[in-house]
C-alpha positions, -999 to 999 in steps of 0.1 A, spaced: 765 -103 -136 727 -97 -129 703 -115 -152 676 -96 -171 648 -116 -153 660 -106 -119 664 -70 -129 629 -69 -142 616 -85 -110 634 -58 -89 618 -31 -110 583 -47 -108 557 -31 -86 526 -42 -65 500 -15 -63 526 10 -73 551 -1 -46 583 -18 -56 585 -54 -46 619 -48 -28 602 -21 -7 574 -45 3 599 -71 14 617 -46 34 585 -35 51 576 -71 60 610 -77 75 607 -46 96 572 -57 109 586 -91 118 615 -76 137 591 -52 156 567 -80 166 589 -110 171 619 -95 189 599 -80 218 580 -113 223 613 -132 224 627 -106 249 595 -109 270 597 -147 272 634 -145 278 628 -124 309 603 -149 322 626 -178 316 656 -162 331 639 -142 359 664 -132 386 663 -155 415 668 -144 451 668 -159 486 646 -147 514 671 -135 540 651 -138 573 664 -126 606 646 -150 629 648 -133 663 615 -148 675 614 -171 704 599 -204 693 569 -208 716 545 -234 701 532 -220 668 554 -189 668 574 -200 638 544 -215 619 542 -186 594 578 -193 584 573 -230 581 542 -224 560 560 -201 536 589 -225 532 566 -254 525 543 -235 501 573 -222 481 597 -251 476 615 -233 448 623 -203 469 655 -204 490 654 -192 526 685 -181 545 674 -180 581 694 -163 609 688 -183 641 693 -161 672 686 -178 705 700 -151 728 719 -125 707 741 -155 701 739 -192 710 733 -185 747 753 -196 777 745 -233 775 762 -257 751 729 -265 733 697 -247 727 666 -253 748 639 -277 739 618 -251 720 647 -240 699 658 -276 694 624 -285 679 623 -254 657 658 -258 644 654 -295 637 623 -287 616 641 -258 597 670 -281 589 646 -307 575 637 -284 545 660 -287 515 654 -250 505 666 -236 539 701 -224 548 703 -220 586 730 -197 601 737 -187 637 738 -151 649 770 -137 663 775 -101 675 808 -84 667 799 -49 679 819 -33 651 850 -52 663 846 -37 698 836 -72 711 864 -93 723 876 -116 695 877 -146 719 840 -141 728 830 -141 691 851 -172 685 835 -189 715 800 -183 700 812 -197 667 825 -228 683 794 -233 704 772 -232 672 795 -256 655 792 -281 683 754 -283 679 761 -306 649 777 -332 673 750 -334 699 750 -371 706 714 -372 720 697 -348 696 703 -350 659 696 -324 632 709 -293 650 738 -286 627 740 -251 611 753 -241 577 773 -211 589 774 -178 608 758 -144 605 783 -118 618 762 -88 629 773 -51 635 800 -53 608 825 -25 599 821 -8 566 851 17 565 885 2 559 906 -5 590 935 -29 589 928 -42 624 891 -47 615 901 -66 584 922 -90 605 894 -93 630 870 -106 604 897 -127 587 902 -144 620 865 -151 624 862 -164 588 892 -187 594 876 -201 625 842 -207 607 859 -224 578 879 -246 602 850 -257 624 838 -291 612 802 -285 624 794 -261 595 804 -285 567 829 -280 539 816 -247 525 802 -227 554 781 -196 548 796 -165 563 775 -134 563 787 -99 572 762 -73 582 777 -38 580 743 -26 568 762 -3 544 784 -7 514 817 -20 528 852 -15 517 859 -44 493 888 -56 514 863 -71 538 846 -92 510 871 -121 509 861 -129 545 825 -136 537 802 -153 513 776 -126 516 776 -90 528 744 -71 538 750 -38 520 718 -21 532 698 -24 564 674 4 572 640 20 564 625 20 530 626 58 530 664 58 538 669 33 509 651 58 486 667 90 500 702 76 497 696 63 462 708 29 472 699 11 439 723 34 421 749 32 447 749 -6 449 750 -9 411 779 15 410 796 -5 437 791 -38 418 806 -24 386 835 -7 403 846 -37 423 833 -65 401 809 -78 428 781 -101 418 746 -96 432 748 -132 447 774 -118 471 750 -91 484 720 -88 507 695 -60 515 672 -57 545 645 -31 543 619 -24 570 593 3 576 576 -1 542 549 26 540 515 12 551 498 27 519 521 7 496 501 -10 469 506 -46 458 520 -33 425 544 -9 442 556 -37 465 563 -59 435 583 -32 419 603 -25 451 611 -62 456 620 -65 419 644 -35 422 660 -51 453 664 -84 436 681 -67 407 710 -55 429 710 -82 456 703 -119 456 693 -120 493 664 -99 503 642 -92 533 613 -66 533 588 -58 560 563 -31 567 570 -32 604 586 -1 618 596 -16 652 604 -51 664 607 -59 628 627 -91 634 608 -102 665 574 -108 648 558 -115 615 545 -87 593 509 -89 581 523 -87 546 548 -116 551 530 -140 528 526 -114 501 563 -106 503 572 -143 499 549 -147 469 566 -118 452 599 -133 459 586 -165 443 575 -146 412 538 -152 418 
């Protein structure tokens, strides 16, 4: 039963407006103002994190890797997954030369670096035994009795197959089995496939990361890769942490704001990202915008 006092209050007015209506208006204003602020701060707090996926195909002459070292040291909260590539693989010798040794030891010193060795698979056309030999060679770096600090965290399997093929699936399963068995990579080795395209999901159990795009920025746009990757994730239940994107040939007239938007879009679909404006030799040298890219990855 409603009391008479409360009934009179409900019918009362302020400047001709019912009190209940004023309260409703105030509540709406609070929702309109407070909710967007909470959403805004929520986005800052829970901003998507991503690792810089860096194909390091640069020979380490003195000073050659300094831009990478400087970026790693200046951004301790950013993870770097570095692909070490002495000679399109580990090379013919059991251990890397003195220049690579110094560079690898320094990379391995940083807690925010994951260091993996490059292995070519040539879309499974390469003999399995040769790929397995490269994997074993990299693994043995960890047990160099005279030079400490050369151990790697896993393997980057380049030139991966995207379309389903039963033999190809077995090929990559065999490589994954070998990587997980080799003691030199630790208990949870990193295994990266690089098909450069969206792969059949039956390849995913054999890797911890798959590079689902490698190509020019224009190709990324023309092929609507953001939409395609998002659809792929939803269809197969794949998390962004499992995916990587490598984009080169960013237009020279790209503004700082546009670059931030591009990187943010990439981070939205993949947790491992590399972007460069170089249109050739993009893995053999540093782009003038390298530091800017890393700052964007760090959210600066």
